[in-house]
Each structure stands twice: as structure tokens, then as C-alpha cells.
N, C-alpha and C positions, 0 to 999 in steps of 0.2 A: 125418586126412588133409583134413578141411574147413578147419582152421585153415591147413595147409600151403598148400593151394590158394589160399587168399585172400591169403597172402603173396605167392605167386609172381604172382597178379593185380596186386598192388600194385608189384611189381618191373617188370611189363610197362608198368603205367600210368606208372611214372617214366621209363622208356625213351622212351614215345611223348610224354611232355610234354618230355622233351629234344628231339626231333626238331621238335616244335612250335615251340621257342625257336629252334632252329637255322634253321628255315623264316622265322620272323619277322626274324631278323637278316640272313639271306642273301638276302632278296627283293630282286629288281631293280626299282628304283622307276620305270624309263623302258620304254616299248615299243620295238619294233624300229627305229624311226626317231627315237628319243629324245625322244618326248613323255613328260611327266610323268604317271605313272599315280596314280589313287587309292589310298590306302595298302591298303585292303581288295582292291581289284582286284590289286594286286601280290602281295599274300600269296596270294590264290587262284590266280593264274597259277603261283604256286611249287610247287603241289601237283602240277603236270604232269598234269592230266586231260584226257582227250579231249574230254570235255563234262560239263556238270551241268545238267540241262534241269528246269524246273519241271514238274510235272504239274499241269495246270490243274483247278481245281474243277468239278465237274459232268460231268467226262468219265467215259466207261466205264472207263478205267484206273484213275482214282482210286477210283471206287465198288468196282472189283474189288479194289484193295488194302484198301480199309476193311472189305470184306466177309472177306477172308483173315484180317485182324487179329481181327476180332469172332467168327468162326466157330473161331478157334484160340486163345481165351481160355480157359484151362484151369478147371475147378471148383474147383480147389484154390489158385486165384489171384484169386478174386472179391472180396478185400479191397480192389482198386483198380479204377478204369475206365481205358481206355487209349483215347485220341481222337488221329486223325492230324492234325497242324496242318500240316505240309508234306510234300509227297513229291516225290523229285527222281530222275529217270533219270540214271544215272551210267556212264562208260566209262573205264576205265584203260588206255590203249594198250598197256603193257607187259604186262598180263593177258591182253589179247586175243591179243597175239603169241605168248606162251607157251601159251595154250589151244590155238590152231592147231597150233602147232609140235609139240604133244603129241598132236595127232589128236582131241582130245575134240569137235571141230565135225563129226566123222564117227559120233559115238554114234548108237545107234538111238533110236526114239520111246520117251519115258519113262525114258530113262537118265540124263537130266539132271533136276534137281529145282531148284525155286525154294524156298529154306530160309531161315530167320532166323537171323541173328547180332546179339547184343547186347554192348556194351561201354561202358564208362565215357566220358563226354562227352570228357574229356581224352585218351582214347586216339585220336580220330578224326582229328587231323591226320596223325598216323603212320599210321594205317590207309589214309587216301585217298593219301597220299604213296608209301608202300611196299606197300600190300596186307596182307592177313591173313597172318600169319607163324607159323611152327611154333616151338614153344619150342626154346631151343638146347641141344645135348647135355650141359652140365653141370647143366640143370634136373633134379632128382629126379624119376623116372619115377612114384613113388608118388603124386604130386601131380595125376596124370591118370588118369580111371577107365579110359580105353580107350587109354592110350599118348598119347606125345606127337603132337599132330595140332590141326586147325583145327576146332572142335566147332559143329555147327549143329543146329536144331531145326525141326520141322514144326508147332510149337505158338508162336504169337506170345510167349505171357506166359511160357513156359519161357526165351525169349532177353531178354526184357524184364527179368526178374530180375537179369540181369547190367549192366544200364544204370546200376544205383544211382541212380535218378532223384532221390531224396530228397537227393542231394548237389548237385542243379543245378535247385532251384525246381521240381521234380517235372516236369521235361522231359528225356525221354531220346531217344538216337538209337539206331535199328535199321538193319540192313542187310538187304536181301533179295538173295541170291546165287545165281546160277545154279551149281549144282554137279555134277561129272561124278561120280556117286554109285552107279550099277549096273554090275555086278552087286555087292551088298552081302554083306559078312561078318557074319551075324547072331549076336550075343551075348546071352545072358539074364542073366548076371551079369558083374561088373566082370572086366577082363582087362588089365592093366598092360602086357602084351606084344602087345596087340591089333595095334599097328601092323606088327610083325613077321609076326604070324600071318595079317593080312589080306593081305599080300603074298604070302606062302607059298601061301595057297589061291587066288591070282590073282583077288582081288576089288579093285574101286576103292575102297571105302569101308566102315568098320565101321558096322554098325546097332547100336546099344544098344537093344533092345527095351522098349518101355514098355507098360503096362497100358492107357492110353488112347491112341489113335492114330487118324489118318484112316483110313477104310475105302475111299473113293473118290477117284480123282484125275482130274484134267482138264487139257486143254492150255493152258500158261499165255500163250502168244501169242495163242491165241484169246480167251482170258477177259480178257487186259489190253490188247487191240487194239495188241499190239507184236509185229511181225513178226520181230524179233530173237529171240524166244523160242518160235517154233514148234518143236514136238515136245519141248519142256522141259514137265514136268508140276508141278502144285501142286495140294494138296488141294482136294477139292470136298465141301462139306458140312460139319456139326460132327464133332469127334473122337468117337470111342464107345469106353467101356470095354470090351474083350474078354474081360476076366475070366481072363487067364492068371496062375495063381497062382506061376508059378516065376521070374517076372522080379523084378529089383530096382529097376527105374525106374517112375516113375509115366507119363513121356512119353518118345517116341523121342529118342534122340540120334544125330547122323550124325558120323562123324569122318573127314576125309580128312588123308592124311600128305604130300601134295604141293601146294604152293601154285598149282601150274599147273592144278590142278582146280577154280579158284574164279574167278568173274567176278563182281565187285560189280555189281548191275544196278540197285538202289535205294537211296536214302538217305531215311529217313522220320525226321522230328521228330515225337515223339508226346507228348502230354499224359498224366502218369500220376497219377492222383489220385483 
């Protein structure tokens, strides 16, 4: 199953590389009044983001992001260090519209979680342009431990492993996403039909329960000095081994099956080595 999952990831990467190539060739090289644009500016505009703003060094926001990363670096991943080089606030307008249309802006305190997602650097033009996507129907379900969905983690290093930073000079890209996650459908073992079972049980997301997990949570809006994230929760303090012998995972995994449950909030460039 691991080999199959890697092959599926490679297919996804090829698809995202195709999107990136199309963005480059289709970029409009002038602004609205006909002034010539810098090539990089033109390519960036083609992503269609509402905004992408650098988080300034020395701010409460960047310090809180660094703390989240360091406190969720798993004990089984200590063969490398991870340092944030740059962090950006991001908003995709289409995501915001889908989120509001589905009513996720009305969720209660703590029902939205700020979670990690890692992917190959080559995938990010496609991700920023089209958002995080669900595997197509023709993809074999056996490649996905909890069904075909978008997978997130509350441990930075869990997601960092999917960046394959060794292929890009030990620099990886990570997302922090606001995820409409609760109530959760808890699973102690793999369940290829979790997407169906989650919906049948009227839950928003599947939680693959791990042995090591955060035990305390805090308001992300307050911690990050970001009013848009008020009521969204993020881990508080280091993760703890809760000693559950019945689980198959070392760390939690959160899976949603509808892209409208996802809002990309931060893009982080991370040195991993």
C-alpha cells in the first residue's frame, strides 16, 4: 500500500506540474491599463490569490508560528531540524466563497482547527491556483488509509515528511489550513471506507487517532494576533504519548472529504536539514 500511495502522489505531482506550466504560458504580461509587468509579477497574478502577505520577523504572529512548528516536531522525526525561513498569510477568494456558502463560518468555538499539510514543492503552483483537491474516482481507494480525502496533521513533522525537501535543496513548503473538522469520526485502525462512514455518522472529518497527540488547545486568532482566526483552535504545548495500545498511527491524521471545508491560511518556507 505504501508503494501504491507513492505512485499516486507522483501522479498528483505530474498533474500539478502541468498546471504550473499552463500558468506560465498563459500569464498575461500586462496590467489592466496595458503597462508591461515583470515576469514574476505576471506569473503570481495568474494564481488568482486574494492576497499573499509576508509575516514580518520579530512579530507575535511569526513567533507563534515558529512555536507551533517546534512544539509539534515529533520525537520520531528528530533526524532533521526545521526552521521557518519565510511565512506568508494567504487567502484564496474561491475558497472563502465556498466556505461561507457551506456555512462553515458559523461553526462554534473550537470546531475549526489550524492544521498542517505538506506537499512537494512542484505541487504548489497547482495548490495555490486550484486549492487542495480530492483524489479522482478512478484512483484506487486502497492507496488512502482513511478514504479519498485531503489529509492534515496537528504535528508539523508529520506533514513535513510529505514535502520531500531533499529534492529541493532541503527547503520545503508547508501549509497551515483552517479546517472545518468537528465533530470528528474517530478511527483507531485504517478504514478505506471512512469517507462514506464519516458522512453516514454525520461527522465533518475523520480523525485517525495517534499515540502521540496534543492534549491542550488554544485560540489561534489570539495566539497569532490574527482576527480572522478567532474561534479556530491550534495545539497548546508539546504533544504527549497518551499510551493507547489499540491505535495503528503514531500521530493524529485529520481527513476531510469536501474541499469547501478547507481555507489555506499560511504558506511557510521551511529549511529542513
